[in-house]
C-alpha positions as CSV (number, residue, x, y, z in Angstrom):
1,X,117.7,105.8,18.0
2,X,120.8,105.9,20.2
3,X,123.5,108.0,19.7
4,X,126.4,106.3,21.7
5,X,126.4,102.7,23.5
6,X,128.8,101.4,25.7
7,X,129.6,97.7,25.6
8,X,130.0,96.3,29.0
9,X,131.9,92.9,27.8
10,X,135.0,91.9,26.0
11,X,136.3,89.5,23.4
12,X,134.1,88.0,20.4
13,X,130.9,89.3,21.6
14,X,132.1,93.0,22.3
15,X,133.0,93.1,18.5
16,X,130.0,91.5,17.4
17,X,127.9,94.4,19.0
18,X,130.4,96.9,17.9
19,X,130.0,96.0,14.3
20,X,126.2,96.3,14.5
21,X,126.3,99.3,16.1
22,X,128.7,100.7,13.3
23,X,126.1,99.6,10.7
24,X,123.4,101.2,12.6
25,X,125.4,104.7,12.8
26,X,125.8,104.6,16.5
27,X,129.1,105.4,18.4
28,X,130.7,102.7,20.6
29,X,132.4,103.1,24.0
30,X,134.4,99.7,25.0
31,X,135.3,98.9,28.5
32,X,138.4,96.8,29.2
33,X,140.5,95.5,31.9
34,X,144.7,95.8,32.0
35,X,144.5,92.0,31.0
36,X,142.8,93.2,27.6
37,X,144.5,96.5,27.2
38,X,146.2,95.4,24.0
39,X,143.2,93.6,22.3
40,X,143.0,94.9,18.8
41,X,139.3,95.2,18.6
42,X,139.5,98.3,21.0
43,X,141.0,100.1,18.1
44,X,137.7,99.7,16.2
45,X,135.9,101.5,19.2
46,X,135.3,105.3,19.3
47,X,136.3,105.3,22.6
48,X,138.1,102.8,25.2
49,X,138.1,103.2,29.0
50,X,140.1,100.9,31.2
51,X,137.9,99.9,34.2
52,X,140.3,97.8,36.4
53,X,142.6,95.0,36.5
54,X,142.4,91.6,35.0
55,X,140.2,89.5,37.7
56,X,136.6,90.1,36.3
57,X,135.2,91.2,39.8
58,X,137.6,94.2,39.4
59,X,136.6,95.3,36.0
60,X,133.9,93.3,33.8
61,X,131.9,92.3,37.1
62,X,132.2,95.7,38.7
63,X,128.8,97.6,38.2
64,X,130.0,100.7,39.9
65,X,133.0,100.9,37.5
66,X,131.0,100.4,34.3
67,X,128.2,103.0,35.3
68,X,131.1,105.6,36.0
69,X,132.6,104.8,32.6
70,X,129.1,105.1,30.9
71,X,128.6,108.6,32.6
72,X,132.0,109.8,31.8
73,X,131.6,108.9,28.1
74,X,127.9,110.3,28.1
75,X,126.5,107.2,26.5
76,X,122.6,106.8,25.8
77,X,122.4,102.9,26.6
78,X,124.5,99.8,27.7
79,X,124.8,96.5,26.0
80,X,125.8,93.7,28.4
81,X,126.4,91.1,25.6
82,X,126.4,87.6,27.6
83,X,128.0,86.3,30.4
84,X,129.4,88.7,33.1
85,X,126.6,91.1,34.2
86,X,124.1,90.4,31.5
87,X,121.5,88.5,33.6
88,X,121.8,90.7,36.6
89,X,118.9,92.3,37.6
90,X,120.7,94.6,39.8
91,X,122.7,95.8,36.8
92,X,119.6,96.4,34.9
93,X,118.3,98.5,37.7
94,X,121.4,100.5,38.1
95,X,121.3,101.7,34.5
96,X,117.5,102.4,35.2
97,X,118.3,104.4,38.3
98,X,121.2,106.4,36.3
99,X,118.7,107.2,33.4
100,X,120.7,104.7,30.8
101,X,119.0,102.5,28.8
102,X,119.7,98.9,29.3
103,X,119.8,96.8,26.3
104,X,118.1,93.8,27.7
105,X,115.0,93.2,29.6
106,X,113.7,95.0,32.8
107,X,115.2,94.1,36.2
108,X,111.5,92.6,36.9
109,X,111.2,90.4,33.9
110,X,114.9,89.3,34.4
111,X,114.2,88.4,37.9
112,X,111.0,86.5,37.2
113,X,112.5,84.7,34.2
114,X,115.9,84.3,35.6
115,X,115.1,82.7,39.0
116,X,114.4,79.4,38.1
117,X,111.5,78.6,40.6
118,X,109.6,81.9,39.6
119,X,110.1,80.9,35.9
120,X,108.5,77.4,36.4
121,X,105.6,79.2,38.2
122,X,104.9,81.5,35.3
123,X,105.4,78.6,32.8
124,X,102.8,76.7,34.7
125,X,100.5,79.6,34.9
126,X,100.7,79.8,31.0
127,X,100.4,76.3,30.1
128,X,104.0,75.8,29.2
129,X,105.1,72.5,30.0
130,X,107.3,71.8,33.1
131,X,109.0,68.9,34.7
132,X,107.4,67.3,37.8
133,X,109.1,68.7,41.1
134,X,109.0,70.8,43.8
135,X,106.8,73.9,43.7
136,X,109.3,76.1,45.2
137,X,112.8,76.1,46.7
138,X,113.6,73.1,49.0
139,X,114.2,74.0,52.4
140,X,115.7,70.7,54.1
141,X,116.7,66.8,53.4
142,X,113.2,65.7,54.5
143,X,111.1,67.9,52.2
144,X,113.8,66.9,49.4
145,X,113.1,63.2,49.9
146,X,109.3,63.7,50.2
147,X,109.4,65.3,46.6
148,X,111.5,62.6,45.2
149,X,109.3,59.7,46.4
150,X,106.5,61.7,44.7
151,X,107.8,62.0,41.3
152,X,110.2,59.1,41.5
153,X,114.0,58.6,40.9
154,X,115.9,59.6,39.2
155,X,115.9,63.2,40.1
156,X,118.0,66.5,39.5
157,X,118.9,68.9,42.1
158,X,119.2,72.4,40.5
159,X,120.2,75.9,41.5
160,X,117.4,78.4,41.5
161,X,119.6,81.4,40.5
162,X,122.0,80.0,38.0
163,X,123.5,77.6,35.3
164,X,126.4,76.1,33.9
165,X,126.0,72.9,35.8
166,X,126.9,74.6,39.4
167,X,124.5,73.4,42.2
168,X,123.5,70.7,40.0
169,X,123.2,67.1,41.2
170,X,121.6,64.1,39.6
171,X,120.4,61.4,42.4
172,X,119.2,57.9,41.6
173,X,118.3,57.0,45.2
174,X,117.4,58.4,48.5
175,X,121.0,57.9,49.9
176,X,122.6,60.1,47.0
177,X,119.7,62.5,47.5
178,X,120.4,63.2,51.4
179,X,124.4,63.3,50.8
180,X,123.7,66.1,47.7
181,X,121.3,68.2,49.0
182,X,123.5,70.4,51.4
183,X,126.3,70.4,48.9
184,X,124.1,71.8,46.2
185,X,122.7,74.3,48.4
186,X,126.5,75.5,49.3
187,X,127.8,75.3,45.8
188,X,124.6,77.6,44.6
189,X,125.5,79.9,47.2
190,X,129.3,80.2,46.4
191,X,128.6,80.5,42.8
192,X,125.3,82.9,42.5
193,X,124.9,84.2,45.9
194,X,121.8,82.6,46.3
195,X,121.7,79.1,47.9
196,X,118.0,78.2,47.0
197,X,117.6,74.8,45.0
198,X,114.6,72.9,43.6
199,X,114.0,69.3,42.5
200,X,112.9,68.1,39.1
201,X,112.3,64.8,37.3
202,X,115.6,63.6,35.5
203,X,115.5,62.6,31.9
204,X,118.0,59.9,31.2
205,X,118.1,60.3,27.2
206,X,116.9,64.1,26.7
207,X,117.9,66.4,23.7
208,X,118.5,70.1,24.6
209,X,116.1,72.3,22.2
210,X,115.9,75.9,22.9
211,X,113.9,78.4,21.3
212,X,115.2,82.0,20.2
213,X,112.5,84.7,21.0
214,X,112.4,88.3,20.4
215,X,109.9,90.7,22.3
216,X,109.3,94.6,22.1
217,X,108.0,97.0,24.5
218,X,104.5,97.1,22.8
219,X,103.6,93.7,23.8
220,X,104.8,91.6,20.5
221,X,106.9,88.6,20.9
222,X,107.8,86.3,18.1
223,X,110.0,83.2,17.9
224,X,112.9,82.5,15.6
225,X,112.4,78.7,15.5
226,X,114.4,76.3,17.6
227,X,118.3,75.2,18.0
228,X,119.5,71.8,19.2
229,X,122.2,72.1,21.7
230,X,122.5,68.4,22.6
231,X,126.3,68.2,21.9
232,X,127.7,69.3,25.4
233,X,130.0,68.3,27.9
234,X,129.5,68.9,31.8
235,X,126.4,71.2,30.8
236,X,128.4,73.7,28.4
237,X,127.5,73.7,24.9
238,X,130.3,72.4,22.1
239,X,128.1,72.4,18.9
240,X,124.8,74.1,18.4
241,X,122.5,73.6,15.1
242,X,119.3,74.9,13.7
243,X,116.8,73.5,12.9
244,X,116.7,70.6,15.4
245,X,117.1,67.4,13.2
246,X,114.2,64.9,13.1
247,X,111.9,67.2,14.9
248,X,108.2,66.7,14.2
249,X,106.8,69.8,12.4
250,X,103.8,69.5,14.9
251,X,106.2,69.4,17.8
252,X,108.2,72.1,16.4
253,X,104.9,74.4,16.2
254,X,104.1,73.6,20.0
255,X,107.6,74.0,21.3
256,X,108.1,77.3,19.6
257,X,104.7,78.7,20.4
258,X,105.2,77.8,24.0
259,X,108.2,79.7,24.4
260,X,106.7,82.9,22.6
261,X,103.5,82.7,24.8
262,X,106.1,82.4,28.0
263,X,107.8,85.9,26.7
264,X,104.6,87.7,26.3
265,X,103.4,86.6,29.5
266,X,106.4,87.8,31.5
267,X,106.0,91.2,29.3
268,X,109.6,90.9,28.3
269,X,111.4,92.9,25.5
270,X,114.8,92.1,23.7
271,X,116.1,88.7,23.2
272,X,115.5,85.7,25.3
273,X,116.0,81.9,24.9
274,X,113.7,79.3,26.5
275,X,115.3,76.2,27.0
276,X,113.5,72.9,26.8
277,X,114.6,69.0,27.5
278,X,112.9,66.7,25.2
279,X,112.5,62.9,25.6
280,X,112.4,60.1,23.1
281,X,108.8,60.7,22.1
282,X,109.6,64.5,21.8
283,X,107.7,65.4,24.6
284,X,109.1,68.6,25.7
285,X,109.8,70.3,29.3
286,X,110.8,73.8,30.1
287,X,114.4,73.8,31.4
288,X,115.2,77.6,32.0
289,X,115.1,80.9,30.2
290,X,118.1,82.8,29.2
291,X,117.5,86.4,29.6
292,X,120.2,87.7,27.0
293,X,121.8,87.2,23.8
294,X,123.0,83.6,23.5
295,X,126.6,82.6,22.3
296,X,124.9,80.6,19.3
297,X,122.7,83.3,18.1
298,X,124.6,83.2,14.9
299,X,123.1,79.8,13.8
300,X,119.5,81.3,14.1
301,X,120.5,84.4,12.3
302,X,122.1,82.2,9.2
303,X,118.4,80.4,8.8
304,X,116.3,83.4,9.4
305,X,118.2,86.3,8.0
306,X,117.5,88.4,11.2
307,X,120.2,90.2,12.8
308,X,119.5,89.4,16.7
309,X,121.9,92.0,18.2
310,X,120.5,95.0,16.0
311,X,117.0,93.8,17.0
312,X,117.9,94.1,20.9
313,X,119.1,97.6,20.3
314,X,115.8,98.4,18.1
315,X,113.5,97.4,20.7
316,X,115.6,98.9,23.5
317,X,115.0,102.1,21.7
318,X,111.4,101.6,21.8
319,X,110.8,100.5,18.2
320,X,108.5,97.7,17.4
321,X,109.5,94.6,15.8
322,X,109.3,94.8,12.2
323,X,108.2,91.3,11.9
324,X,105.0,89.3,12.8
325,X,105.2,85.6,13.3
326,X,104.1,84.8,9.5
327,X,106.9,86.9,8.2
328,X,109.7,84.7,9.8
329,X,110.8,81.6,7.7
330,X,113.6,79.0,7.7
331,X,116.1,78.6,5.1
332,X,118.6,75.9,5.1
333,X,120.5,74.5,7.8
334,X,123.3,76.3,10.2
335,X,125.7,74.7,12.8
336,X,128.2,76.3,15.2
337,X,131.4,75.0,16.8
338,X,132.5,76.7,19.5
339,X,136.4,77.0,19.3
340,X,138.0,77.1,22.8
341,X,141.6,77.5,23.8
342,X,141.8,74.0,25.6
343,X,143.6,70.9,25.0
344,X,141.1,67.9,24.5
345,X,143.6,65.5,25.1
346,X,144.5,66.7,28.5
347,X,141.0,66.9,30.1
348,X,140.2,70.5,28.2
349,X,143.0,71.9,30.3
350,X,142.7,75.8,29.3
351,X,145.8,76.9,27.1
352,X,146.3,80.7,27.6
353,X,149.4,82.2,25.8
354,X,150.5,84.1,22.7
355,X,149.0,83.1,19.2
356,X,151.8,83.3,16.4
357,X,149.5,81.7,13.6
358,X,145.9,82.4,13.4
359,X,144.3,81.4,10.1
360,X,140.4,81.1,9.8
361,X,138.8,79.6,7.2
362,X,136.4,81.3,4.6
363,X,134.3,80.4,1.5
364,X,130.8,80.3,0.6
365,X,128.4,79.7,3.7
366,X,131.2,80.3,6.2
367,X,131.2,82.7,9.1
368,X,133.7,83.3,11.5
369,X,132.8,85.2,14.8
370,X,136.1,86.1,16.7
371,X,138.2,88.8,18.2
372,X,141.5,86.8,17.8
373,X,144.2,87.6,15.0
374,X,148.0,86.7,14.8
375,X,149.9,88.0,17.6
376,X,146.8,88.1,20.1
377,X,147.6,86.7,23.5
378,X,144.9,84.8,25.1
379,X,144.7,86.0,28.9
380,X,144.2,83.1,31.6
381,X,141.5,85.4,33.3
382,X,138.3,84.5,31.4
383,X,136.6,82.1,29.5
384,X,138.6,80.3,27.2
385,X,136.4,80.5,23.9
386,X,138.4,82.3,21.1
387,X,135.9,82.1,18.3
388,X,132.8,80.5,16.9
389,X,132.9,78.9,13.3
390,X,129.5,78.9,11.9
391,X,128.5,77.2,8.6
392,X,125.2,77.6,6.4
393,X,124.0,75.2,3.6
394,X,120.9,73.8,1.9
395,X,120.6,70.8,4.3
396,X,122.2,69.2,7.3
397,X,124.5,66.9,5.3
398,X,126.1,69.7,3.4
399,X,126.1,71.9,6.3
400,X,128.2,69.4,8.1
401,X,130.5,68.8,5.0
402,X,131.3,72.3,4.6
403,X,132.2,72.4,8.4
404,X,134.4,69.6,8.2
405,X,136.2,71.6,5.1
406,X,136.4,74.8,7.1
407,X,137.7,73.0,10.1
408,X,140.5,71.7,8.2
409,X,141.4,75.0,6.7
410,X,141.6,76.5,10.4
411,X,144.8,76.8,11.8
412,X,146.1,78.1,15.2
413,X,149.4,77.8,16.8
414,X,151.2,77.1,19.1
415,X,148.4,76.9,21.7
416,X,145.9,73.9,21.7
417,X,142.3,74.2,20.8
418,X,139.0,72.2,20.4
419,X,139.5,72.3,16.6
420,X,140.6,68.6,16.5
421,X,137.4,67.5,18.6
422,X,135.2,69.2,16.1
423,X,136.9,67.4,13.3
424,X,136.2,64.2,14.9
425,X,132.7,65.1,15.5
426,X,132.2,66.0,12.0
427,X,132.8,62.4,10.9
428,X,130.8,60.7,13.9
429,X,128.3,58.5,12.8
430,X,125.7,58.9,15.3
431,X,126.0,62.6,15.3
432,X,125.7,62.7,11.4
433,X,122.6,60.8,11.8
434,X,121.0,63.2,14.2
435,X,119.2,62.9,17.4
436,X,121.9,62.1,20.0
437,X,121.0,62.8,23.7
438,X,122.8,65.8,26.0
439,X,125.3,62.8,27.5
440,X,126.5,61.4,24.2
441,X,129.8,63.4,24.1
442,X,130.8,62.5,27.8
443,X,130.2,58.9,26.7
444,X,132.2,59.4,23.5
445,X,135.0,60.8,25.3
446,X,135.3,58.1,28.0
């Protein structure tokens, strides 16, 4: 096992990894920017090293500075968490070149699954259902029109190298497609350094179903069942839950095994999430693969009892997964609310600033993953998420009731947060009944 790990991240996920390392007897080194210099979680690390100023490109996205910090601290491995450099094959390769273990997939596996075009080709070869669409990247307008005419409108343009809605356009006719293809390529190039885009059939009323998978260096891969992440806004998840409500048991088995099969085919080790869209008849199609720990990993931990962060460390150190598929079972229902420092009444405008009151909830079945305390200042430089509230109960209805209770106990002042939105959603009829689609929240907020 590793003696010392550097955590190349910040905030809630940095603290989450630090706690896992502490329980495993591993020393931790945290890197931080000047914007985070007073963050309380840094005091819990065995060592903290400043790597630059507030802008992420000067600190958390600066590979050379992170590698230098790792060498100064003489670490065995680097855990990237999520976001920032977590899905960059060049960061994984830099760690390999410097003989530092990257706690995540190899650069080859990451490149194969992280690039949506290459991932689709691998999925197709391994009988994982994929959307009808272009075989590879679209080169020009006429090629795009030809593909769309073949598969039928509406279609969606997607960036090959990224996510989060950037480089994405829904086109319902040829005129829109022609006007959108170049803009999508330019947006993708600006966001990901890669302007390649492709075209797929667009589902009007889709659910977002994703499968958590773990692989090791010995060729084993298991799934930890699925999550439903359909409650989202502008392709950003708001609430995640496990298991997916109303999912046919046979479909559950099919979608979960498809995900595990893809991960085995890629010779992938570490945590991965295979994302699918599912239509109203529960036909499913692979969307993409996230080659890292997910923000919403706690809901899977709550229903399976498996610590996903510890598992990533174990397999990076060369250990076999201690479970086979038959050993993994589900218990109850779990749901996660992302608590963002945003004002839902003003277009979700970010709300940086000093927090003078922070009182998170507690009680049976309540988990709060956060790095925030009273007196913490939310910096304007990074993602607005300040925590994740997760609840677990015997069934979905009890889980939602528990979340509603916990949200009423949760107080953050004076900045605005998304807590009131989550309180509203816990009482929303269609959501409580289950089976909403990925555009439901945007329709609700109009």
